[in-house]
N, C-alpha and C positions, 0 to 999 in steps of 0.2 A: 720369649721373655721381653717384657717391655720395661725399659729403664725410666724411672721417674725421679724428678727433683721437686722439692716443695719449697716455695718461696713465701715467707711470712710465718713466723712461729709465735704468734700472739695467742688469741683465745681459740681459734678454730684450726689453724694450721697443723698443730701436733695431733689432732684427731684424724685429719686427712693422712698425715704421715704414718700413723699407726696402722690404718687400713691398708694402704699401699705397701707397707712393709710386710703385712701378713697375708696378703692375697696371693694365691697361686698365679703364676704368670707375670708377676710384677717384682721388680727389684728397686728398692729405694736406694738411690745412689748419691743424692745430694740433699742437704738442708741448707737454706739460705735465709738470713735475716739481717736487716741493717744494724741491729743491736748485737754487739759481741756477747753481751750477758745472755741474751736469749739463745744464741747458738751454743754457748758453753753449757747452758742449763739442759738443753735437749740432746746434746752430743752423746751423753752416756746412755740415753734411752735407745738410741739408734746407732750403735757403735760402728756398724758397717758402712754407714753413709759418710761421705765427705762433707765438710762444712766450710761455709764462707759467708762473708758479708757483702759480696759483690755478685750481682745478677750476671755480670758479664762472664764469670767463671762457668756458669751453667750453660749459657748461650754458646760459649766457645767449645763446649764438649761435644765432639762429633758422636760420641757413643750414647749420648742422652737422647732418648725418644721424645719424652713428654715433660712438660713443666706445669705444676699446680700453683696457681696464684691465689694466696690467702692473705692478702695485704689489705690495708684500709681502702674503703670503697672509692675515694677520689683517684686512687692509683690503678684501678682495675683495668680500664681501657688502654692506658699507656703501656702498662706492663704486658697485657695480653698481646698488644700489637708488636712489641718487641720480640716476644717469644715466638710468635707466628712468623715474623720476618726473618728470624734465625733458623726457620725450617723445623721447628718443634711443634708437636701437637700441644694443645693448651686446654687445661681445665681451669676455669676461673670462678671464684666464688661470686655469689649474687650480690647486687645486680651487676650485669655486664658493664654498664657505664652510667654516667649521670646525665646523659642527654641522647636523644635518638641519633643525632649527627655523629656522636662519638661511637655509639654502638654500630652504626652502619659501616664505619671505617673498619672496625675490627672484623665484622662478618664478611665484608668484601675482601679483606686481606686473607682470611682463612679460605674463602672460596678460591681465590687466585693462586694461592700456594698449595691447595689440595691438602690442607692439614685439618685434623679434627678440632673443632672448637666446641666445648661443652661448658655450660654454666651451671653452677651448683644450686639449683632450685630444688633443695632437698625434699620438700614435701611431695613433689611429683613422684618420688621414688618410695614414698611410704606405703606399705602394703595396705593400710586402711584407706588411703586416698585412691589407690589402684582399685580396691574392691568397691568403693563408692562410684568411681567412674564406670566400672563394669556393670553395676546395678542400673545406672542411669542409661547407659548405651543399650542394655538389653531390653529396656522398656518397663522394667519392673516398677520404677517410680512413676511412670507415666510421663507426660509432658512437663518439662522443667518450668516452674513457676517463678521462684525466687530463691536467692542464696543470701545468707548472712554469716559473717564471721566475727569472732571475738579473739583478739590476740593482746592480752593484758598481762600486766605484771607491775610490781613495784620494784623496778629494776634499775640497771645501770644506764645512766643518761649519757648519750654520746655527744661529742662536740662536732663531728664531721658529717652527721646525717641526722635527720629528724625521724620520728616514729613512722611516717609514711614510707620512707625509703628503707629503713632498717627492718621494720616489722611488716609493712605493707607489701614488700617484694615477695614474701612467701605467699600471702593471700591472693594477691593479684595473679600469680602464676597458676594457682589452683583454679581460681574462678575462670580464668581464660580457657584453661583446659576443659573444664566441665561445660562452659558455655559454648565453646567451639567458635566464638566470634569476639570481636572487640567492641567495647561500649561505644555508643554513638552520642551519649550525653552523660554529664556528671555534675554533682554538687558536693563541694568539700568544705568543711570547716575544721579549724584546729586552733590550738592555743599553746603558747610557751609559758608555762608557769614556773619552771625551774631555772632554765637558762634562756635568756632573751634571744630570740631569733631561731631557736631550735624547738620546733613543736613537739611536746611530749605527749599530747593527746590529739587524735585526728578522727573525725567521722567522715566517711566517704560514701556517697551513693552513686551507683552507676546504672544507666539505662542501656538496653540493647534493642536493636531493631526487631528482634524476635518477640519482644514483649517481656523478656526477662529483666528483673531488676536484681541488683546485688548491693549489699551494704557491708561495710567494714568498720569495726570499732577497734582502733589501735591505740595503745597507751602504755607508757612506763610509769604512770602515776595512778595506780588502781590497787584497791585492797585485795583483789582476787587475782589468781594466776590461772589464766585460761588460754587454751589453744583449741578452738572449736569452730567447726563449720556445721551449719544446718542447711540442708537442701530440702525444699518443699516441691513436690511434684503433684500431678493431678490425680495419681493413684495412691501414692505412699509418700512418706517423708522419712529423712534419714539424718542422723547426726554423727559426725566424726569428732571424737574428743580425744586429743592426743595426751591429756592428763590422766586419762583412765588407764589403769594398769592392765586390765584384761579386756573390758568391753569397749574397745577402741571405736567400733562402729555399731550403731543401733538403728534398726529399721522400725518405723512405726506405721502399721496399717491403719492410717487415719486419713480422712479426707472429707470433702463435701460432695455428696451425691444427690442427684435429682430424685425427688419423691414421686414416683409415677402414680401412686394412689391419690395424690393431690396435685392437680396440674399446676405447673409453674412454681412449685415450692421445692426447697432443698433442705436436706437433713445432713447433720454431722455423723460421720461414721468413725467409730473408735474400735478397732480390732486388735489383733495380737501385736506384741512388741517382741522382736527377736534380734539377736546379735550374731551376724554371720561370722564364721571362722576367719580370722585374719592372722597371716603369718607373723611371727615375732622376730623375724630376721631384721637386723639393725638397717634402718634406711640408708645410713651413711655407707655401709658396706655394699648394699645393692647399687648405690649411685657410683661408687668407685669401680666396682666390678663392671658396670655398664660402660663406663669410660674406656676401661681396658679392652672390652669387646669391640667397641667402635674403632679404637686405634688398630686393633688386630684385623678387623674385617673391612675397615674403610667405610663404615656405615654412618648415617647421621644420627646423633644422639637424640634421645627423647627431649632433652632441654638443650638443643643445639642453638646455633646462632640465630636463626630466624625466630624461634620460639622466644629466646632471650630479648631479641629486639622488640617484639610485641610487648613484653613486660615493661621494658624501658619506655617505650612510646606511651603506654598507658600511665605509668608513674609520672612521666614528665607532664603530661596533660593534667593529671590530678594535682601536681605541684603548682602549676600555673593558676589553677582555680583556688588552691589554698592561699597562695599569695594575694590573689585578687580579693578574696573575701576578708583576708586579714587587713588589707589596705582600707577596705570599706569600713570595717569595724573601728579603725583608728581615727577615721574622719570625724 
């Protein structure tokens, strides 16, 4: 049995608490939030868990195995570091940190302490994304040509992170997993239309040494609600659409083939469209279960420290270019 404490009872923390409370092999023993009101609100939902407004109470509990950090993004690295230095395994929400330097400190601390560090890049545990990666690795899509993603909504505007860090963390993690490499070049543009200094719309283009290009459209200021990836290969194309209730993944037998009857010319091929079976298991449950397995077996998580560090490194580079282009536009 792995004992788990959840720190941060805002938007996402209660969802994590719910999963760890229900999963076999886990015991939810602590709930923690700086707000007494939040603690009181969730205490009745998880009556067997102890509650506190002080992280120190969790860190000082020798019977506690793991701490889940679901606090605001600027606190992730600091709190994860404290958890690991207290000898606890740590699950921290995405992104791991706001800079590569911060992320490296956390990763190194976990390595030195021999503790499991896992970051909540939830989409990497989505059965639809897993199936998409499986199709790509099997060669069914052919050589990877380009990827583009749309993560749009008319949603809540944050004050502590822009659309790149809040929405882009999801898409960057998936793009890096599918690409198997980090970008070597990038161009980013964005604008702050609602709150000055916090970009609510961002367009990012990344180039890779393999020839792959990837594009992200991220926005809290859009009439459409979209969570979609399109992957174009040399043989087939595929779309993962998280807003679809049933057809999460669609594969298109489409492409451009050489017309051997006419030397040097190419023709468009448009074949069948099919939707592979995708498990409907909740991605958050899969993610939490994976964390427990890694703690139990001492294995590296799918979204462990090194993987999370790559995401932060790319986000930081994109942010620098976003600032640069914004400065140029204001001149």
